[in-house]
N, C-alpha and C positions, 0 to 999 in steps of 0.2 A: 523504572518499573518497580513496584513494591515487592519485596521478597516475601515468599510464602512463609507464614508464621505457624509454628507448631502450637496447636491448642493445648493448654495445660489445665490442670484442675483449678488453678488460680483464675483462669478465664471463665470457667464454668461457675465458680463460686461468685465471681463478680456479676455475671449475668443473672444468677438466681438469688443474689444477696444472701448467700449462706456461707458458713465457715468452710475453709478448705478441708478441715478434718471431717466435716459432715459429708462433703463430696467424696472424699477418699473412702470413707466407710460405706457410703451408699453404693459406690461402684463395686465394692466387694460383698454386697448383700449382707452387711453386718446386722446382727440381730437387734442392735440398739437403735437402728434407723427404721422408721415406719415404711410400710410397703408403698404408700402414696409418695413419699419423698424419694424412695429408690427409683420408682417409675419415672418421676419427674426429672431426676438427675440423669438417668440413663437416656431418656428421650432427648434432653438438651445436649448431652455429650455426643449423641449420634448426629444431631442436627448441626453441631459445630465442627464435626469431623475429628473428634477426639480419638487418639490412638494411645493406649497405655504404653508407657515406657518400661517394658518388661526387663530390659537390661539394667536400668537404674534401680528398679525395684529389687532385682536379683542381687545387685551389688550391695544394697542396703541390708538385705537379709542373708548375704553371703551365699546365695543360691541363685544360679542363673538359668536353671532348667535347660542347660546346654551340655551335650555330650561331645567331648573332644575325641576325634579319630586320628590316630597317628600311624600312617602306613608308608611303605617304601615308595609307592607310586599309584596314581589312579589309572594309568594306561594299561595295566595288565587286566585281562578279562576277569580273572579270578577275583582280584581285589575290587574291581568295579561292581561285581555281583555281591561281594561282601558288604560294600558300602550301601548298596540298594537294600539289602536285608536290614542293616542298621537303621536306615532312614525310615523304612516302612514301619518298623516297630516303634521308633522314637516319635514319629508323627502321631501315632495312635494315642500316645500319652502326653501330647503337647510339648515334647522336647524338640529343640533344634539341634542341628549337628554342625560342628566345625571340623573340616577336613584339612589335615596338614600332611605334607609329603617329606620324608627324610631322604629320598633319592638314594636309599641304601647307604647313606653316610652316617656314621656314628656321631660326628660333630653336629650335623644338622638335626639329628634326632634329639640330642641334648638341648639344642636351642629351641626346637619346636616344643619339647616338653616344658621348658621354662615358660614359653609363651602361653601354652594352654593353662598352666598353673596361674600365671599372672592375670589371665582372663577369667579366672574363677569358674572353670567348668565344673559341672556337677559330678561328672565321671569321665573316665578315659578308657578307650579301646585301642589297643596297639598291636601291630604286627612288626616285629623287630627288623631293623636295618641289617643288611648282610654284614656290615663292618662291626656291629655291636659285640663287644666282649664283656662290658661291664654295665650293670643296670642300676647303679647308684642314683642316676638322675630321676628314677621313678619313685624314690623314697619320699619325695616331697608330696606325692599323692597319698601313699600308704600311711605316712606319719600324720596326715591331716584328715584321715577318714574319708578320703575321696575314692570311691570305688574304682578299681583298676582291673581290667580284663585283658589278658593277652590272647591273641587269636592266631592260629596257624603257626607262625614263627614265634615260638615261646621260649623263655629262658628255662633251663632245667630246674634251678633251685630258687624260686621266688614264691613266697607264700601269698599267693593271690589267686584269683579266678583264671582259669585257662579253658579255651575252647579249641579243640584240636580234632583231627581224625587219627586213626591208628595207622601212622605212616609206615611202621614196620610191616604190618600185614599187607598194606597196599603195595609196598615194594616187593614183598614176597610173591604176591599174586601176579604182578607184572612180569617178574622174572620167570615164574613158573609157566606163564602163558607162552613165553618165547621158547622155553624148553619143550613144551608140548607141541610147538610148531616145528620142532626139529633142530633148533639152534643148539650148538655145542661150544661155540666160542663167543660168549656174550659180553659185550662192553657195557660200561656204566659211566655216566657223567654225574658228578656230585658237586656240591658247592657249599659255601658258607663256613661259619666258625663252629667251634664245639659248643658255643653257648646256645644259639638257636638250633636245636637238634633235629629239625624237620628233615633236612637232607641226610643227616647222619642215620636217622632211623630208616629212611628209604634204602640207603646203602646197606644197612644191616640186614634188611629184608632180602635184598639182592644176594648178599653173600650166603645167608642161610639157605635160600632156595637152591643155590648152586651146590652147596654141601649136601643138602638132603637128596639131591638128584644125581650125585656123583659127577658133577661137571667141574672141571678144573677151574681154580681161581687164578687168574693171571693179572698181576698188579699193573702190567703195561696196558691192560684194557680198562683200567679205572683212571679217569681224568678228573682232577679237581679244579674248579673254577672259583674266581673271586666274585664274579657277578653272573647273572643269568640273563644274557641278551642274545639276540640272533647272531651277532658278530662273534660272541664267545662260542656259540654253538658251531659256527663254521670252522673256527680255529680248532676246536676239539675234534670235530669230525675229520678234518684233514689230517690231524695227527693220527687218528685211528686208521684212516685209509692209507697212510704211509707205511703201516705195519705190513709184514709179510709172514704169514697170511693175514688178510684183513679179518675183522670180526664178521660173523654171519648174523649177529643180532645186537641190538642196542636198547637198553632201558634208559630213557632220558627222564629226569625228574620234573620236567615241565614241557608242555607242548611246543613252546617256541624253540626249545633246544632240539626236539624231535623233528620239527619242520625244517630246521636248518640242516639237520643230518640228511633228511630225504633229498633236499635240493642240492646239497653238496655231492651226495652220491650220484645223482643224475648228471651233474656237470662232469664227474669223473668217469662216467660210463658204467657205473655200478647199478645193476637192476634191483629195484625195490618192488616186490618183496622176494624175487627169485634168488638173488645173491645176498641180500642184506635186509633183514626184517627190523622194524622199529616200532616201539611202543612209547607213548608219551605219558603225560599226567595233567589232569585238570579238566579235560573235555572242553577246551576253549573253542569258540566258533571256527577258528582257522583249521581245526582238526578235520572238519567235514568239507572244507573248501579245497584243501590241497589234494593233488593227484599223485599217488593213490591216497585215498582217505586214510587218516591216521588212527590206528588203534591207540587207546588211551585208558586212563583210570578216571572214573567219575570223582568229583570233588564237590561236596554240598556247600558251596560258598555262601549262597543267600541264607540258607538255614543257619550257618555258623554266625553270620551277621545278626540275624534275628535273635539267636540265643544269647549272643554277647550283649546286645542292647537290653534284652529282658533281664539279664543278671544285674546290669547297672540300675535299671528302673526299680526292680524288686528290692535291691539293696538300699536304694534311696528312700523307699517308702517304709522300709522295716525299721523298727525302733531298736532292734538288736543286730549286731554284726554276725552274719552267718559264717560258719567255718568255711574257709576257702575250699573249693572243690574243683575237680577237673571234669569237664564234659567231653566224652569221647564219642564221636560219631563212627559207627562201625559200617555204615552203608556205602563203602567205596567198592566199586565193581569194575571188572575189566569190560571195556567196550571193544570187542574184536571187530576190526575193519580190514580194509585191503592191505595195509602196510605190513601185516603179519601173516597173511594167508599162505598156506602151504603151496 
């Protein structure tokens, strides 16, 4: 069987007995080529099944119209919504998206960043891995005028674009809600390094809310994790439930941790919300499936993805480099559900 052959501009040139340079310019509507020739070339190209090799063209021009997205995982609902926002905006401007996962590994993040650079992406959107302490591997983009946007998990001191929410205020709101529901012994689970300060800011909001409402801060009620998984949440919850007395409230910085706390409480005979109230973060779909329904904090993931992609595309179209700026979304709200009812 004869192999399928990709039609090239050389094939079109041979068919029409024209120079390849004429074919190339005609396909690009170049002003030096007559309308009659452009129509003839495009009609023949369509008949022959010609598909432009955008990657090859991009490599020749050092621009691939590709946005690289480097995230911890695609399995978290927040990050999948973030990707959706990026792709929606990218497609409108005829950009393609490459998605790579670090699996919260610093080493994998470094390797994936190298891979994106070697693939000559036009811009990069990144949410840092949990293990990341150093961001030197991103200098290859910044030093070569490749737009770089950090989203959600962002480094503290890197002069580039950042798209975040006000995590401090969100953490404060979550903790204040538990206090208003009558909790006086409120636990908190935190995670990550000092570099990606998302969880640190939520913890800071938790502590300030306790101080402002004269609720004691007990270090035994604060548990630090290296990763944010259901299994990690179960271990943290069991550690809290082994205390005497147990906490009467928990602010978990992610819905998966909050869900693990609810289910662990049930297994240990602790009633939610009568004896133990829980609020999560992100408003993931699971928050409305679990019984009792989970109180949580809204997180505008898709909007953040759209904003990040818009920054990349705007920066690529601009002839001048804009000053790096931070976009803060203030529209995080408490969604009060059954898990924190009085």
